[in-house]
Structures are given as C-alpha cells and as structure tokens.
PDB file of N, CA, C and O in Angstrom, chain B, residues numbered from 101:
ATOM      1  N   MET B 101      16.473  79.572 -75.710  1.00  0.00           N
ATOM      2  CA  MET B 101      17.215  79.203 -74.820  1.00  0.00           C
ATOM      3  C   MET B 101      18.028  78.180 -74.251  1.00  0.00           C
ATOM      4  O   MET B 101      17.447  77.141 -73.935  1.00  0.00           O
ATOM      5  N   ALA B 102      19.388  78.273 -74.036  1.00  0.00           N
ATOM      6  CA  ALA B 102      20.010  76.947 -73.677  1.00  0.00           C
ATOM      7  C   ALA B 102      19.547  76.683 -72.779  1.00  0.00           C
ATOM      8  O   ALA B 102      18.918  77.413 -72.013  1.00  0.00           O
ATOM      9  N   THR B 103      19.797  75.449 -72.689  1.00  0.00           N
ATOM     10  CA  THR B 103      19.157  74.601 -71.150  1.00  0.00           C
ATOM     11  C   THR B 103      20.675  74.373 -70.503  1.00  0.00           C
ATOM     12  O   THR B 103      21.675  74.018 -71.127  1.00  0.00           O
ATOM     13  N   GLN B 104      20.594  74.613 -69.365  1.00  0.00           N
ATOM     14  CA  GLN B 104      21.993  73.706 -68.629  1.00  0.00           C
ATOM     15  C   GLN B 104      21.665  72.718 -68.190  1.00  0.00           C
ATOM     16  O   GLN B 104      20.544  72.445 -67.760  1.00  0.00           O
ATOM     17  N   THR B 105      23.015  71.741 -68.257  1.00  0.00           N
ATOM     18  CA  THR B 105      22.972  70.085 -67.790  1.00  0.00           C
ATOM     19  C   THR B 105      23.008  70.383 -65.996  1.00  0.00           C
ATOM     20  O   THR B 105      23.926  71.051 -65.520  1.00  0.00           O
ATOM     21  N   LYS B 106      22.200  69.958 -65.351  1.00  0.00           N
ATOM     22  CA  LYS B 106      22.906  69.961 -64.031  1.00  0.00           C
ATOM     23  C   LYS B 106      23.259  68.440 -63.731  1.00  0.00           C
ATOM     24  O   LYS B 106      22.674  67.415 -64.081  1.00  0.00           O
ATOM     25  N   THR B 107      24.293  68.609 -63.045  1.00  0.00           N
ATOM     26  CA  THR B 107      25.057  66.974 -62.680  1.00  0.00           C
ATOM     27  C   THR B 107      24.409  66.710 -61.015  1.00  0.00           C
ATOM     28  O   THR B 107      24.291  67.494 -60.074  1.00  0.00           O
ATOM     29  N   ASN B 108      24.119  65.459 -61.136  1.00  0.00           N
ATOM     30  CA  ASN B 108      24.099  64.909 -59.981  1.00  0.00           C
ATOM     31  C   ASN B 108      24.969  64.063 -59.505  1.00  0.00           C
ATOM     32  O   ASN B 108      25.235  62.882 -59.731  1.00  0.00           O
ATOM     33  N   PRO B 109      25.615  65.380 -58.368  1.00  0.00           N
ATOM     34  CA  PRO B 109      26.599  64.517 -57.443  1.00  0.00           C
ATOM     35  C   PRO B 109      26.345  63.004 -57.120  1.00  0.00           C
ATOM     36  O   PRO B 109      27.317  62.316 -57.429  1.00  0.00           O
ATOM     37  N   ILE B 110      25.461  62.411 -56.665  1.00  0.00           N
ATOM     38  CA  ILE B 110      25.175  61.247 -56.027  1.00  0.00           C
ATOM     39  C   ILE B 110      25.149  60.073 -57.537  1.00  0.00           C
ATOM     40  O   ILE B 110      25.811  59.085 -57.218  1.00  0.00           O
ATOM     41  N   SER B 111      24.715  59.955 -58.695  1.00  0.00           N
ATOM     42  CA  SER B 111      24.620  59.379 -59.963  1.00  0.00           C
ATOM     43  C   SER B 111      26.217  59.490 -60.346  1.00  0.00           C
ATOM     44  O   SER B 111      26.919  58.588 -60.803  1.00  0.00           O
ATOM     45  N   ASP B 112      26.578  60.771 -60.052  1.00  0.00           N
ATOM     46  CA  ASP B 112      28.207  60.694 -60.759  1.00  0.00           C
ATOM     47  C   ASP B 112      29.197  59.716 -59.606  1.00  0.00           C
ATOM     48  O   ASP B 112      30.098  58.964 -59.980  1.00  0.00           O
ATOM     49  N   SER B 113      28.777  59.937 -58.093  1.00  0.00           N
ATOM     50  CA  SER B 113      29.420  59.054 -57.181  1.00  0.00           C
ATOM     51  C   SER B 113      29.253  57.446 -57.044  1.00  0.00           C
ATOM     52  O   SER B 113      30.050  56.688 -56.490  1.00  0.00           O
ATOM     53  N   ILE B 114      27.960  57.082 -57.714  1.00  0.00           N
ATOM     54  CA  ILE B 114      27.591  55.725 -57.859  1.00  0.00           C
ATOM     55  C   ILE B 114      28.086  55.525 -59.140  1.00  0.00           C
ATOM     56  O   ILE B 114      28.704  54.461 -59.106  1.00  0.00           O
ATOM     57  N   GLU B 115      28.139  56.098 -60.465  1.00  0.00           N
ATOM     58  CA  GLU B 115      28.760  55.900 -62.110  1.00  0.00           C
ATOM     59  C   GLU B 115      30.314  55.302 -61.375  1.00  0.00           C
ATOM     60  O   GLU B 115      30.741  54.156 -61.521  1.00  0.00           O
ATOM     61  N   THR B 116      30.976  56.382 -60.589  1.00  0.00           N
ATOM     62  CA  THR B 116      32.485  56.365 -60.501  1.00  0.00           C
ATOM     63  C   THR B 116      32.598  54.753 -59.401  1.00  0.00           C
ATOM     64  O   THR B 116      33.564  54.045 -59.686  1.00  0.00           O
ATOM     65  N   ALA B 117      31.965  54.393 -58.603  1.00  0.00           N
ATOM     66  CA  ALA B 117      31.919  53.615 -57.705  1.00  0.00           C
ATOM     67  C   ALA B 117      31.807  52.006 -58.353  1.00  0.00           C
ATOM     68  O   ALA B 117      32.442  50.977 -58.122  1.00  0.00           O
ATOM     69  N   THR B 118      30.803  52.300 -59.170  1.00  0.00           N
ATOM     70  CA  THR B 118      30.508  51.388 -60.189  1.00  0.00           C
ATOM     71  C   THR B 118      31.782  50.744 -60.945  1.00  0.00           C
ATOM     72  O   THR B 118      31.981  49.539 -60.792  1.00  0.00           O
ATOM     73  N   GLU B 119      32.552  51.420 -61.663  1.00  0.00           N
ATOM     74  CA  GLU B 119      33.112  51.479 -62.527  1.00  0.00           C
ATOM     75  C   GLU B 119      34.417  50.922 -61.624  1.00  0.00           C
ATOM     76  O   GLU B 119      34.843  49.842 -62.031  1.00  0.00           O
ATOM     77  N   LYS B 120      35.170  51.530 -60.377  1.00  0.00           N
ATOM     78  CA  LYS B 120      35.998  51.344 -59.634  1.00  0.00           C
ATOM     79  C   LYS B 120      35.523  49.706 -59.023  1.00  0.00           C
ATOM     80  O   LYS B 120      36.513  49.113 -58.597  1.00  0.00           O
ATOM     81  N   ALA B 121      34.355  48.978 -58.920  1.00  0.00           N
ATOM     82  CA  ALA B 121      34.660  47.786 -58.382  1.00  0.00           C
ATOM     83  C   ALA B 121      34.351  46.912 -59.487  1.00  0.00           C
ATOM     84  O   ALA B 121      34.404  45.715 -59.203  1.00  0.00           O
ATOM     85  N   ALA B 122      33.963  47.277 -60.981  1.00  0.00           N
ATOM     86  CA  ALA B 122      34.190  46.462 -61.907  1.00  0.00           C
ATOM     87  C   ALA B 122      35.840  46.370 -61.989  1.00  0.00           C
ATOM     88  O   ALA B 122      36.326  45.240 -61.940  1.00  0.00           O
ATOM     89  N   ALA B 123      36.814  47.628 -62.123  1.00  0.00           N
ATOM     90  CA  ALA B 123      37.720  46.978 -62.590  1.00  0.00           C
ATOM     91  C   ALA B 123      38.486  46.558 -60.984  1.00  0.00           C
ATOM     92  O   ALA B 123      39.681  46.268 -60.936  1.00  0.00           O
ATOM     93  N   PHE B 124      37.709  46.577 -59.881  1.00  0.00           N
ATOM     94  CA  PHE B 124      38.693  45.515 -58.872  1.00  0.00           C
ATOM     95  C   PHE B 124      38.002  44.398 -59.282  1.00  0.00           C
ATOM     96  O   PHE B 124      38.478  43.473 -59.940  1.00  0.00           O
ATOM     97  N   SER B 125      37.170  44.472 -58.989  1.00  0.00           N
ATOM     98  CA  SER B 125      36.343  42.455 -59.757  1.00  0.00           C
ATOM     99  C   SER B 125      37.279  41.831 -60.583  1.00  0.00           C
ATOM    100  O   SER B 125      37.527  40.626 -60.531  1.00  0.00           O
ATOM    101  N   GLU B 126      37.960  42.864 -61.573  1.00  0.00           N
ATOM    102  CA  GLU B 126      38.642  41.946 -63.125  1.00  0.00           C
ATOM    103  C   GLU B 126      40.100  41.913 -62.100  1.00  0.00           C
ATOM    104  O   GLU B 126      40.741  40.867 -62.206  1.00  0.00           O
ATOM    105  N   LYS B 127      40.542  42.733 -61.341  1.00  0.00           N
ATOM    106  CA  LYS B 127      42.068  42.891 -61.420  1.00  0.00           C
ATOM    107  C   LYS B 127      41.655  41.109 -60.167  1.00  0.00           C
ATOM    108  O   LYS B 127      42.316  40.104 -60.429  1.00  0.00           O
ATOM    109  N   ALA B 128      40.954  41.062 -59.386  1.00  0.00           N
ATOM    110  CA  ALA B 128      40.782  39.836 -58.162  1.00  0.00           C
ATOM    111  C   ALA B 128      40.714  38.522 -59.224  1.00  0.00           C
ATOM    112  O   ALA B 128      41.400  37.621 -58.741  1.00  0.00           O
ATOM    113  N   ILE B 129      40.285  38.232 -60.142  1.00  0.00           N
ATOM    114  CA  ILE B 129      39.692  37.734 -61.078  1.00  0.00           C
ATOM    115  C   ILE B 129      41.329  36.959 -61.326  1.00  0.00           C
ATOM    116  O   ILE B 129      41.853  35.976 -60.802  1.00  0.00           O
ATOM    117  N   GLU B 130      41.766  37.879 -62.315  1.00  0.00           N
ATOM    118  CA  GLU B 130      43.017  37.711 -62.483  1.00  0.00           C
ATOM    119  C   GLU B 130      44.127  37.242 -61.632  1.00  0.00           C
ATOM    120  O   GLU B 130      44.992  36.381 -61.788  1.00  0.00           O
ATOM    121  N   ASN B 131      43.894  37.916 -60.860  1.00  0.00           N
ATOM    122  CA  ASN B 131      45.016  37.380 -59.299  1.00  0.00           C
ATOM    123  C   ASN B 131      44.888  36.426 -58.940  1.00  0.00           C
ATOM    124  O   ASN B 131      45.882  35.901 -58.439  1.00  0.00           O
ATOM    125  N   GLY B 132      43.588  35.639 -58.985  1.00  0.00           N
ATOM    126  CA  GLY B 132      42.783  34.271 -58.606  1.00  0.00           C
ATOM    127  C   GLY B 132      43.524  33.561 -59.793  1.00  0.00           C
ATOM    128  O   GLY B 132      44.440  32.804 -59.473  1.00  0.00           O
ATOM    129  N   LYS B 133      43.285  33.690 -60.906  1.00  0.00           N
ATOM    130  CA  LYS B 133      43.640  32.870 -61.757  1.00  0.00           C
ATOM    131  C   LYS B 133      45.146  32.486 -61.576  1.00  0.00           C
ATOM    132  O   LYS B 133      45.487  31.308 -61.681  1.00  0.00           O
ATOM    133  N   LYS B 134      46.359  33.819 -61.211  1.00  0.00           N
ATOM    134  CA  LYS B 134      47.425  33.545 -61.238  1.00  0.00           C
ATOM    135  C   LYS B 134      47.659  32.609 -59.942  1.00  0.00           C
ATOM    136  O   LYS B 134      48.291  31.563 -60.094  1.00  0.00           O
ATOM    137  N   ALA B 135      47.275  32.883 -58.965  1.00  0.00           N
ATOM    138  CA  ALA B 135      47.188  32.380 -57.804  1.00  0.00           C
ATOM    139  C   ALA B 135      46.891  30.739 -57.928  1.00  0.00           C
ATOM    140  O   ALA B 135      47.810  29.921 -57.892  1.00  0.00           O
ATOM    141  N   SER B 136      46.273  30.575 -57.995  1.00  0.00           N
ATOM    142  CA  SER B 136      45.672  29.089 -58.460  1.00  0.00           C
ATOM    143  C   SER B 136      46.198  28.378 -59.387  1.00  0.00           C
ATOM    144  O   SER B 136      45.892  27.202 -59.193  1.00  0.00           O
ATOM    145  N   SER B 137      47.087  28.556 -60.657  1.00  0.00           N
ATOM    146  CA  SER B 137      48.032  28.156 -61.333  1.00  0.00           C
ATOM    147  C   SER B 137      49.103  28.054 -60.693  1.00  0.00           C
ATOM    148  O   SER B 137      49.984  27.300 -61.107  1.00  0.00           O
ATOM    149  N   VAL B 138      49.244  28.709 -59.669  1.00  0.00           N
ATOM    150  CA  VAL B 138      50.861  28.735 -58.973  1.00  0.00           C
ATOM    151  C   VAL B 138      50.415  27.584 -57.943  1.00  0.00           C
ATOM    152  O   VAL B 138      51.309  26.760 -57.749  1.00  0.00           O
ATOM    153  N   LEU B 139      49.505  27.408 -57.409  1.00  0.00           N
ATOM    154  CA  LEU B 139      48.962  26.482 -56.463  1.00  0.00           C
ATOM    155  C   LEU B 139      48.736  25.037 -57.327  1.00  0.00           C
ATOM    156  O   LEU B 139      48.454  24.074 -56.614  1.00  0.00           O
ATOM    157  N   PHE B 140      48.813  24.829 -58.522  1.00  0.00           N
ATOM    158  CA  PHE B 140      48.391  23.478 -59.195  1.00  0.00           C
ATOM    159  C   PHE B 140      50.116  23.265 -59.400  1.00  0.00           C
ATOM    160  O   PHE B 140      50.755  22.256 -59.102  1.00  0.00           O
ATOM    161  N   ASP B 141      50.584  24.399 -59.935  1.00  0.00           N
ATOM    162  CA  ASP B 141      51.908  23.410 -60.392  1.00  0.00           C
ATOM    163  C   ASP B 141      52.960  23.082 -59.066  1.00  0.00           C
ATOM    164  O   ASP B 141      54.111  22.653 -59.145  1.00  0.00           O
ATOM    165  N   SER B 142      52.172  23.433 -57.806  1.00  0.00           N
ATOM    166  CA  SER B 142      52.863  23.463 -56.560  1.00  0.00           C
ATOM    167  C   SER B 142      52.387  22.079 -56.024  1.00  0.00           C
ATOM    168  O   SER B 142      53.028  21.350 -55.266  1.00  0.00           O
ATOM    169  N   TYR B 143      51.055  21.825 -56.590  1.00  0.00           N
ATOM    170  CA  TYR B 143      51.075  20.412 -55.918  1.00  0.00           C
ATOM    171  C   TYR B 143      51.034  19.388 -56.814  1.00  0.00           C
ATOM    172  O   TYR B 143      50.823  18.209 -56.531  1.00  0.00           O
ATOM    173  N   GLU B 144      51.246  19.862 -57.948  1.00  0.00           N
ATOM    174  CA  GLU B 144      51.677  18.790 -58.976  1.00  0.00           C
ATOM    175  C   GLU B 144      53.004  18.406 -58.635  1.00  0.00           C
ATOM    176  O   GLU B 144      53.121  17.196 -58.443  1.00  0.00           O
ATOM    177  N   LYS B 145      54.135  19.149 -58.490  1.00  0.00           N
ATOM    178  CA  LYS B 145      55.493  19.334 -58.138  1.00  0.00           C
ATOM    179  C   LYS B 145      55.561  18.351 -56.711  1.00  0.00           C
ATOM    180  O   LYS B 145      56.473  17.546 -56.529  1.00  0.00           O
ATOM    181  N   THR B 146      54.561  18.542 -55.852  1.00  0.00           N
ATOM    182  CA  THR B 146      54.926  17.966 -54.446  1.00  0.00           C
ATOM    183  C   THR B 146      54.742  16.237 -54.610  1.00  0.00           C
ATOM    184  O   THR B 146      55.479  15.305 -54.289  1.00  0.00           O
ATOM    185  N   VAL B 147      53.347  16.300 -55.288  1.00  0.00           N
ATOM    186  CA  VAL B 147      52.894  14.828 -55.730  1.00  0.00           C
ATOM    187  C   VAL B 147      54.155  13.893 -56.332  1.00  0.00           C
ATOM    188  O   VAL B 147      54.522  12.775 -55.968  1.00  0.00           O
ATOM    189  N   VAL B 148      54.588  14.614 -57.206  1.00  0.00           N
ATOM    190  CA  VAL B 148      55.836  13.589 -58.230  1.00  0.00           C
ATOM    191  C   VAL B 148      56.952  13.695 -57.484  1.00  0.00           C
ATOM    192  O   VAL B 148      57.792  12.832 -57.738  1.00  0.00           O
ATOM    193  N   THR B 149      57.322  14.709 -56.392  1.00  0.00           N
ATOM    194  CA  THR B 149      58.401  14.786 -55.740  1.00  0.00           C
ATOM    195  C   THR B 149      58.065  13.295 -54.541  1.00  0.00           C
ATOM    196  O   THR B 149      58.947  12.452 -54.371  1.00  0.00           O
ATOM    197  N   LEU B 150      56.930  13.212 -53.944  1.00  0.00           N
ATOM    198  CA  LEU B 150      56.713  12.384 -52.961  1.00  0.00           C
ATOM    199  C   LEU B 150      56.881  11.028 -53.692  1.00  0.00           C
ATOM    200  O   LEU B 150      57.754  10.237 -53.336  1.00  0.00           O
ATOM    201  N   ALA B 151      56.005  10.758 -54.757  1.00  0.00           N
ATOM    202  CA  ALA B 151      56.059   9.650 -55.661  1.00  0.00           C
ATOM    203  C   ALA B 151      57.937   9.012 -55.778  1.00  0.00           C
ATOM    204  O   ALA B 151      58.578   8.000 -55.496  1.00  0.00           O
ATOM    205  N   ASP B 152      58.116  10.101 -56.254  1.00  0.00           N
ATOM    206  CA  ASP B 152      59.719   9.620 -56.527  1.00  0.00           C
ATOM    207  C   ASP B 152      60.505   9.220 -55.428  1.00  0.00           C
ATOM    208  O   ASP B 152      61.340   8.322 -55.527  1.00  0.00           O
ATOM    209  N   ALA B 153      60.308   9.767 -54.503  1.00  0.00           N
ATOM    210  CA  ALA B 153      60.964   9.374 -52.947  1.00  0.00           C
ATOM    211  C   ALA B 153      60.277   7.794 -52.311  1.00  0.00           C
ATOM    212  O   ALA B 153      60.777   6.872 -51.666  1.00  0.00           O
ATOM    213  N   TYR B 154      59.131   8.010 -52.774  1.00  0.00           N
ATOM    214  CA  TYR B 154      58.245   6.634 -52.519  1.00  0.00           C
ATOM    215  C   TYR B 154      59.268   5.556 -53.069  1.00  0.00           C
ATOM    216  O   TYR B 154      59.952   4.693 -52.519  1.00  0.00           O
ATOM    217  N   VAL B 155      59.169   5.780 -53.791  1.00  0.00           N
ATOM    218  CA  VAL B 155      59.554   4.207 -55.510  1.00  0.00           C
ATOM    219  C   VAL B 155      61.272   4.320 -55.254  1.00  0.00           C
ATOM    220  O   VAL B 155      61.789   3.252 -55.581  1.00  0.00           O
ATOM    221  N   LYS B 156      62.259   5.296 -54.774  1.00  0.00           N
ATOM    222  CA  LYS B 156      63.510   5.238 -54.073  1.00  0.00           C
ATOM    223  C   LYS B 156      63.093   4.507 -52.627  1.00  0.00           C
ATOM    224  O   LYS B 156      63.658   3.422 -52.486  1.00  0.00           O
ATOM    225  N   ALA B 157      62.642   4.704 -52.064  1.00  0.00           N
ATOM    226  CA  ALA B 157      62.444   4.196 -50.870  1.00  0.00           C
ATOM    227  C   ALA B 157      62.329   2.527 -50.737  1.00  0.00           C
ATOM    228  O   ALA B 157      63.151   1.776 -50.212  1.00  0.00           O
ATOM    229  N   ALA B 158      60.967   2.156 -51.419  1.00  0.00           N
ATOM    230  CA  ALA B 158      60.653   1.151 -51.783  1.00  0.00           C
ATOM    231  C   ALA B 158      62.024   0.357 -52.211  1.00  0.00           C
ATOM    232  O   ALA B 158      62.437  -0.532 -51.466  1.00  0.00           O
ATOM    233  N   ARG B 159      62.715   0.682 -53.401  1.00  0.00           N
ATOM    234  CA  ARG B 159      63.668  -0.107 -54.128  1.00  0.00           C
ATOM    235  C   ARG B 159      65.043  -0.050 -53.529  1.00  0.00           C
ATOM    236  O   ARG B 159      66.063  -0.554 -54.000  1.00  0.00           O
ATOM    237  N   SER B 160      64.888   0.794 -52.172  1.00  0.00           N
ATOM    238  CA  SER B 160      65.820   0.762 -51.243  1.00  0.00           C
ATOM    239  C   SER B 160      65.701  -0.711 -50.277  1.00  0.00           C
ATOM    240  O   SER B 160      66.514  -0.889 -49.370  1.00  0.00           O
ATOM    241  N   THR B 161      64.807  -1.547 -50.516  1.00  0.00           N
ATOM    242  CA  THR B 161      64.508  -2.375 -49.471  1.00  0.00           C
ATOM    243  C   THR B 161      65.216  -3.958 -50.028  1.00  0.00           C
ATOM    244  O   THR B 161      65.481  -4.970 -49.379  1.00  0.00           O
ATOM    245  N   ASN B 162      65.368  -3.659 -51.453  1.00  0.00           N
ATOM    246  CA  ASN B 162      65.762  -5.031 -52.281  1.00  0.00           C
ATOM    247  C   ASN B 162      65.137  -6.026 -52.261  1.00  0.00           C
ATOM    248  O   ASN B 162      65.693  -7.104 -52.053  1.00  0.00           O
ATOM    249  N   VAL B 163      63.969  -5.934 -52.450  1.00  0.00           N
ATOM    250  CA  VAL B 163      62.397  -6.668 -52.650  1.00  0.00           C
ATOM    251  C   VAL B 163      61.765  -6.323 -53.593  1.00  0.00           C
ATOM    252  O   VAL B 163      61.210  -5.228 -53.686  1.00  0.00           O
ATOM    253  N   GLU B 164      61.748  -7.454 -54.672  1.00  0.00           N
ATOM    254  CA  GLU B 164      61.424  -7.056 -56.258  1.00  0.00           C
ATOM    255  C   GLU B 164      59.896  -6.463 -56.136  1.00  0.00           C
ATOM    256  O   GLU B 164      59.574  -5.405 -56.678  1.00  0.00           O
ATOM    257  N   TRP B 165      59.245  -7.043 -55.578  1.00  0.00           N
ATOM    258  CA  TRP B 165      57.692  -7.274 -55.217  1.00  0.00           C
ATOM    259  C   TRP B 165      57.189  -5.854 -54.608  1.00  0.00           C
ATOM    260  O   TRP B 165      56.153  -5.228 -54.830  1.00  0.00           O
ATOM    261  N   ILE B 166      58.324  -5.563 -53.734  1.00  0.00           N
ATOM    262  CA  ILE B 166      57.996  -4.249 -53.191  1.00  0.00           C
ATOM    263  C   ILE B 166      57.616  -2.841 -54.005  1.00  0.00           C
ATOM    264  O   ILE B 166      56.627  -2.119 -54.130  1.00  0.00           O
ATOM    265  N   SER B 167      59.337  -2.894 -54.603  1.00  0.00           N
ATOM    266  CA  SER B 167      59.812  -2.187 -55.626  1.00  0.00           C
ATOM    267  C   SER B 167      58.620  -2.037 -57.097  1.00  0.00           C
ATOM    268  O   SER B 167      58.363  -0.963 -57.641  1.00  0.00           O
ATOM    269  N   VAL B 168      58.051  -3.360 -57.497  1.00  0.00           N
ATOM    270  CA  VAL B 168      57.088  -2.986 -58.714  1.00  0.00           C
ATOM    271  C   VAL B 168      56.117  -2.375 -58.009  1.00  0.00           C
ATOM    272  O   VAL B 168      56.042  -1.165 -58.218  1.00  0.00           O
ATOM    273  N   VAL B 169      55.079  -2.988 -56.971  1.00  0.00           N
ATOM    274  CA  VAL B 169      53.960  -2.071 -56.558  1.00  0.00           C
ATOM    275  C   VAL B 169      54.334  -0.863 -56.142  1.00  0.00           C
ATOM    276  O   VAL B 169      53.463  -0.067 -56.493  1.00  0.00           O
ATOM    277  N   SER B 170      55.248  -0.295 -55.533  1.00  0.00           N
ATOM    278  CA  SER B 170      55.385   0.795 -55.114  1.00  0.00           C
ATOM    279  C   SER B 170      55.996   1.874 -56.493  1.00  0.00           C
ATOM    280  O   SER B 170      56.203   3.058 -56.228  1.00  0.00           O
ATOM    281  N   SER B 171      56.242   1.370 -57.886  1.00  0.00           N
ATOM    282  CA  SER B 171      55.963   1.975 -58.929  1.00  0.00           C
ATOM    283  C   SER B 171      54.924   1.760 -59.654  1.00  0.00           C
ATOM    284  O   SER B 171      54.760   2.453 -60.658  1.00  0.00           O
ATOM    285  N   ALA B 172      54.174   0.948 -59.374  1.00  0.00           N
ATOM    286  CA  ALA B 172      52.886   1.276 -60.225  1.00  0.00           C
ATOM    287  C   ALA B 172      52.373   1.808 -59.275  1.00  0.00           C
ATOM    288  O   ALA B 172      51.453   2.418 -59.819  1.00  0.00           O
ATOM    289  N   GLN B 173      52.281   2.100 -57.815  1.00  0.00           N
ATOM    290  CA  GLN B 173      51.601   3.247 -57.592  1.00  0.00           C
ATOM    291  C   GLN B 173      51.525   4.600 -57.245  1.00  0.00           C
ATOM    292  O   GLN B 173      50.554   5.328 -57.041  1.00  0.00           O
ATOM    293  N   ALA B 174      52.773   4.808 -57.215  1.00  0.00           N
ATOM    294  CA  ALA B 174      53.626   6.089 -58.000  1.00  0.00           C
ATOM    295  C   ALA B 174      53.289   6.477 -59.194  1.00  0.00           C
ATOM    296  O   ALA B 174      53.110   7.666 -59.458  1.00  0.00           O
ATOM    297  N   ASP B 175      53.156   5.470 -60.104  1.00  0.00           N
ATOM    298  CA  ASP B 175      53.054   6.296 -61.422  1.00  0.00           C
ATOM    299  C   ASP B 175      51.296   6.601 -61.525  1.00  0.00           C
ATOM    300  O   ASP B 175      50.734   7.471 -62.191  1.00  0.00           O
ATOM    301  N   PHE B 176      50.749   5.671 -60.719  1.00  0.00           N
ATOM    302  CA  PHE B 176      49.071   5.998 -60.397  1.00  0.00           C
ATOM    303  C   PHE B 176      48.905   7.429 -60.096  1.00  0.00           C
ATOM    304  O   PHE B 176      48.211   8.290 -60.636  1.00  0.00           O
ATOM    305  N   ALA B 177      49.777   7.469 -59.021  1.00  0.00           N
ATOM    306  CA  ALA B 177      49.569   8.851 -58.174  1.00  0.00           C
ATOM    307  C   ALA B 177      49.972   9.928 -59.585  1.00  0.00           C
ATOM    308  O   ALA B 177      49.080  10.723 -59.881  1.00  0.00           O
ATOM    309  N   ARG B 178      50.737   9.951 -60.089  1.00  0.00           N
ATOM    310  CA  ARG B 178      51.803  10.813 -60.964  1.00  0.00           C
ATOM    311  C   ARG B 178      50.569  10.960 -62.300  1.00  0.00           C
ATOM    312  O   ARG B 178      50.167  12.037 -62.741  1.00  0.00           O
ATOM    313  N   GLU B 179      50.240   9.947 -62.650  1.00  0.00           N
ATOM    314  CA  GLU B 179      48.696  10.407 -63.405  1.00  0.00           C
ATOM    315  C   GLU B 179      47.907  10.805 -62.984  1.00  0.00           C
ATOM    316  O   GLU B 179      47.354  11.627 -63.716  1.00  0.00           O
ATOM    317  N   ALA B 180      47.365  10.633 -61.854  1.00  0.00           N
ATOM    318  CA  ALA B 180      45.718  11.191 -61.190  1.00  0.00           C
ATOM    319  C   ALA B 180      46.094  12.462 -61.157  1.00  0.00           C
ATOM    320  O   ALA B 180      45.351  13.277 -61.704  1.00  0.00           O
ATOM    321  N   THR B 181      47.449  12.973 -60.448  1.00  0.00           N
ATOM    322  CA  THR B 181      47.635  14.158 -60.591  1.00  0.00           C
ATOM    323  C   THR B 181      47.398  15.032 -61.614  1.00  0.00           C
ATOM    324  O   THR B 181      46.521  15.885 -61.752  1.00  0.00           O
ATOM    325  N   LYS B 182      48.323  14.690 -62.324  1.00  0.00           N
ATOM    326  CA  LYS B 182      48.405  15.193 -63.701  1.00  0.00           C
ATOM    327  C   LYS B 182      47.047  15.287 -64.114  1.00  0.00           C
ATOM    328  O   LYS B 182      46.785  16.476 -64.297  1.00  0.00           O
ATOM    329  N   SER B 183      46.241  14.682 -64.299  1.00  0.00           N
ATOM    330  CA  SER B 183      44.582  14.590 -64.650  1.00  0.00           C
ATOM    331  C   SER B 183      43.741  15.424 -63.909  1.00  0.00           C
ATOM    332  O   SER B 183      42.916  16.199 -64.394  1.00  0.00           O
ATOM    333  N   TYR B 184      43.948  15.264 -62.829  1.00  0.00           N
ATOM    334  CA  TYR B 184      43.429  16.418 -61.566  1.00  0.00           C
ATOM    335  C   TYR B 184      43.579  17.365 -61.989  1.00  0.00           C
ATOM    336  O   TYR B 184      42.655  17.847 -62.645  1.00  0.00           O
ATOM    337  N   THR B 185      45.032  18.230 -61.796  1.00  0.00           N
ATOM    338  CA  THR B 185      45.871  19.424 -62.131  1.00  0.00           C
ATOM    339  C   THR B 185      45.131  20.168 -63.361  1.00  0.00           C
ATOM    340  O   THR B 185      44.527  21.235 -63.254  1.00  0.00           O
ATOM    341  N   SER B 186      45.335  19.177 -64.926  1.00  0.00           N
ATOM    342  CA  SER B 186      44.694  19.768 -65.904  1.00  0.00           C
ATOM    343  C   SER B 186      43.305  20.207 -66.308  1.00  0.00           C
ATOM    344  O   SER B 186      42.904  21.057 -67.104  1.00  0.00           O
ATOM    345  N   ALA B 187      42.536  19.115 -65.279  1.00  0.00           N
ATOM    346  CA  ALA B 187      40.999  19.607 -65.628  1.00  0.00           C
ATOM    347  C   ALA B 187      41.006  21.014 -64.656  1.00  0.00           C
ATOM    348  O   ALA B 187      40.634  22.141 -64.983  1.00  0.00           O
ATOM    349  N   ALA B 188      41.427  20.664 -63.658  1.00  0.00           N
ATOM    350  CA  ALA B 188      41.397  22.102 -62.378  1.00  0.00           C
ATOM    351  C   ALA B 188      41.532  23.477 -63.754  1.00  0.00           C
ATOM    352  O   ALA B 188      40.775  24.385 -64.096  1.00  0.00           O
ATOM    353  N   ARG B 189      43.155  22.918 -64.319  1.00  0.00           N
ATOM    354  CA  ARG B 189      43.486  24.698 -64.923  1.00  0.00           C
ATOM    355  C   ARG B 189      42.152  24.753 -65.766  1.00  0.00           C
ATOM    356  O   ARG B 189      41.620  25.861 -65.820  1.00  0.00           O
ATOM    357  N   VAL B 190      41.612  23.835 -66.351  1.00  0.00           N
ATOM    358  CA  VAL B 190      40.612  24.142 -67.888  1.00  0.00           C
ATOM    359  C   VAL B 190      39.490  24.817 -67.044  1.00  0.00           C
ATOM    360  O   VAL B 190      39.066  25.891 -67.470  1.00  0.00           O
ATOM    361  N   LEU B 191      38.887  24.242 -65.738  1.00  0.00           N
ATOM    362  CA  LEU B 191      38.069  25.068 -65.257  1.00  0.00           C
ATOM    363  C   LEU B 191      38.153  26.553 -64.429  1.00  0.00           C
ATOM    364  O   LEU B 191      37.173  27.125 -63.952  1.00  0.00           O
ATOM    365  N   VAL B 192      39.344  26.967 -64.381  1.00  0.00           N
ATOM    366  CA  VAL B 192      40.035  27.923 -63.608  1.00  0.00           C
ATOM    367  C   VAL B 192      39.995  29.026 -65.174  1.00  0.00           C
ATOM    368  O   VAL B 192      39.544  30.160 -65.335  1.00  0.00           O
ATOM    369  N   ASP B 193      40.518  28.300 -65.894  1.00  0.00           N
ATOM    370  CA  ASP B 193      40.739  29.498 -67.353  1.00  0.00           C
ATOM    371  C   ASP B 193      38.876  29.625 -67.808  1.00  0.00           C
ATOM    372  O   ASP B 193      38.517  30.334 -68.749  1.00  0.00           O
TER     373      ASP B 193
END
C-alpha cells in the first residue's frame, strides 16, 4: 500500500521564512560592507582635504616655524587616518 506524504503548512511556512530571513541577512551584510567602504573613503578624503587646507593656511602666514609644525601635524593626521581606515576595512571584510 502506498503511503501518502502529508505536507505540514506550518513547517513549510517556517522553512520559507527561514530561507527568506537568511537571504535578507546576507543582503544586509553585503550592503553594510558597501556602506562602510563608502564611509571610510569619505572619511579619509575629508581628513586629507582638511589637512591640506590646514597646511595651506599655515603657509600663508609666511612664518616658517608655523609652516613646519602644521606640515608635521597634517602628515601625522594623514598617516593616522590611513592606518585607522585600513584597519577598519580589514575588520569589516
């Protein structure tokens, strides 16, 4: 005698919901990584732009020591930002 397999609508619904949740979760993680990458790029670009403006303003004073100090500070800011964003990108990936 052949046995019929009965489907359970509740089990099917749970399975479907689980699959949809997994797909949604994967998509959310992917979008989060993309957003993080854009954020890090924007942050790094902003700091570099501000550092460049800082050095330019300091050079306009025509005081040598101010130019030297501001250049050193700007270089530090650029390097620290580069290191920070690089480390953050590694954590996100």
